[in-house]
C-alpha positions, 0 to 999 in steps of 0.5 A: 384149597391150594388153587383158591389160595394161589387165585387170592394171592394174585388179586391182592398183588394186583390190587396193591400195585394199583394202590401204589400207583394211585398214591404216586400219582397224587404225590406228583400232581400236588401244586408247588404251593404245598410241596414246592414252597421252599423251592419257589422262595429259594431263589430270592436274594437281598443283594443288588442283582436284577433279573435281566442282569448276568448274575441274577439270583432269581433262577428258574427251578430245576429238577422235576417241575409241576406244570404251573411252575414250569410255566413260571420257569418258561416265563422267566426264560422268555423274559431273559430273552427279552420276549416280554409278550410271550413271558407275560402270557406264561406268567398270567397262565401260571398266576391262574393255576399257581397260589400267589408267590412274590417271585411270580408277582415280581416278574409280572411287575417287571414284564409290565414295566418293560412293556411300558404298562407302568400301573400294572407294573406298580401292581405287581412289584407292590405284591412282590413286596407285600407277599411273604417273604418279599422280593427285596429287588422290587424296591428300586424297581417299584420306586423307579415306576412311581417316579415315572408315574409322578407319584412322588409322595408315594415314592418317598414312602417306599424309599423310607421303608427301603432305607429303614431295611438297608436295601441297596443303600446307594441305589435307594439314595440315588432314587431319592435324589431323583424324586426330591430333584423333581420335587424341587427339594434341591438341597435334599437332592444334593445331599442324597446324590452325594451320599450315593456317590459316597456309597458306590463309586460306580454310580459317579457318572450317573450322579454327577449329571444330576448333581450338577443340575441340582446345584444349578437349581439351587443357584450354586452355579459355581459348584455346577460349573465345576461338576460339568468341567469334571465330566467333560474332562474325564469322559470326553466322548460319553453321552454325559459329556455331551449333556454336560456341554450343553448344560453349560450354556444354561449354567452360564446364563444362570450365572448372568441372571443371578449375579450378586451385583449388577449395574446398568446405565441407560439414556433415552430420548423422548418427545411428549406432546403435552407435558403440562397435561393441558386440556384439549381446549386449553384453560379459559383466561390462560395463555399457554403457548407451549405444552409439548417438549423433548427431553433427555432421560438418564437412568443408573441402577444397582441390583444386589441379590445375595445367593441364598439358595433356591428357597429364601431370596432377597432382591435390593435395588438402588435407582436414580433417574432424571428427566430434563426438558429442552424448553419446559424446565419447570417439569425437570425431575430427579428420582431416587428410589431404594427398594428391597424385597426379601421372600421365601419360595414354597413348593408351589408358592412364594411369599415376598415383602416388597418395600420401597421408598422414592424421593422426588425432586422437582426443578431441584426442589423437594417435591414428593416422598413415597413409602410403599410396602406390598406383601405379596403372594404367588401361587403356581397352580399348574404349569405356566399359570400363576395367581398373584395377589397382594395387600398394600400400604402407601405413605405419601408426603408432599413437600414444599408450601401447601397454599390450599389445605384442600389441595394437599395430596399428603396421606395414606393409600391402601390397596389390594390386588389380584393378578393372573400370569400365563407364560409361554414359549418356554418362559420367553412369552408372557401374558398378564391380567391385574385388578387393583383396589385402592383408597387414597385417604389424603389430608386435602379433602379434594384428593380423597378417592377410591380407585379401580385399576385394570391392567393387561399386558403381553410379552411376545418374542418376534425373533431370538433378539427381538420382542414386543411388549403391549400393555393397557391400563384403565383407572376409574377414580371416584372422589369422595368429596365435593370439590371445594373450588368447582363445587361437585364431586369429581370422577375420572376415567383414565386410559393408557396404552403402551407398545414397545419393541426391544432389540437385544443388540448383545447380552448386555445391551438393550435398544428400546422403541416406545409409544405411549398414549393416554386419555383422561376424561373427567367431569371437571374440565381442567383434569381432562387431557390427552397425551402422546409420548414417543421415546427411544433409548439404550441401556447397558448392563455390566 
């Protein structure tokens, strides 16, 4: 009996030992998602630290670690050593074994970002913010990734969330400025950059560089120049100063282009081989010996463009020009033109309302008054590509005595146009196409017509100081009524070609040489002719 008891006690002791060992083995192999969850999130922080910064608050776990958590810890260590491929492999293995945590997704997103894989970086950082509790350091990193992916609308949504939660106000405001600047909301960018600098003086250098760009895009060139001068004076040997010195050239050009007041004077010599538009064979019964002549053309122009920022704009101009022929003084002209074009720039489109009035004197006598209004829309549908369209109205008044009412050209003209513009070589070159449909409702029945006009043009730089302009025009006019003198309906086809070379002798002086040819065919003989015009001139702007 005693022997049995001793043997039984021995068996109980061995079984108890096995049970204890089994329980311990289970406890120490449970995934950290059950017992280690507090430790997995305990490293998170709402401050302005980053994982790769010296004072980063998201640290590997200490103490006894489970195998999956150990993979995370080793991955973080590799990340901090900038061994991103090795870190990513460890994080992927941990993700396969470990229940999803925001810390793990944060490091996955950051590793992809360092490797330049922005789509996967975006996915990881979003998970880091969507899991509970979120890693708040992921806000600015995600916004930066979206900014570089050109997902600016989505970036603004995350900026709004960060602002509501008061996450890193200075950094988020700086990123907001970058996004708004890319969206051409220059006024909003200026406000955001200024706030970022006020909240954190350490951001001043980075902010000032972008702030100068925002002011320049808003056409506030004096403010931009002031910031650039400060950068150069306070940090003369920095990269920011190098950028500032280069950008000063752009600002100087902008100040010249967008001066509120600009004046120009010019003089041109031209030779016209058919001043009076005489048909090739002349006119039967009419003896005309002189149809060609030379002329001096003068020009004076005033431009006024008040600085209303980058959204609203107004361009106004007064132009006075003269043509004085050496012999055929019956065609001497003086033209006064006043124009104003208010408008507004949207994100990808602009709307303007060009208005103008021309007052023409022929041999010092009133000849013509012409009012024009052309509401215009420009749409930039992709970089360097613009569609342009307008609807127009013109009112023409012919002065002087009208001997035949059927020849009276006074009347209204209605028109519509659609065009395409392509710019290249950083805006130095341009190609354009345009079609215009018009209906001319004159008081005299001989001049009522429907017109179809086609234009093509090219501006091409040859050197930094010389460029050429080539253009062509075809105007097809079908007259509505039977001509009261010639007894048939009139139909004209007019073709014009121009080529010119412009030499920018200085920032203020242009020298131009031009040739123009026109051929007009008509089924009424008197209206058909050919014409060649040669000219050279100089213009000075100040």
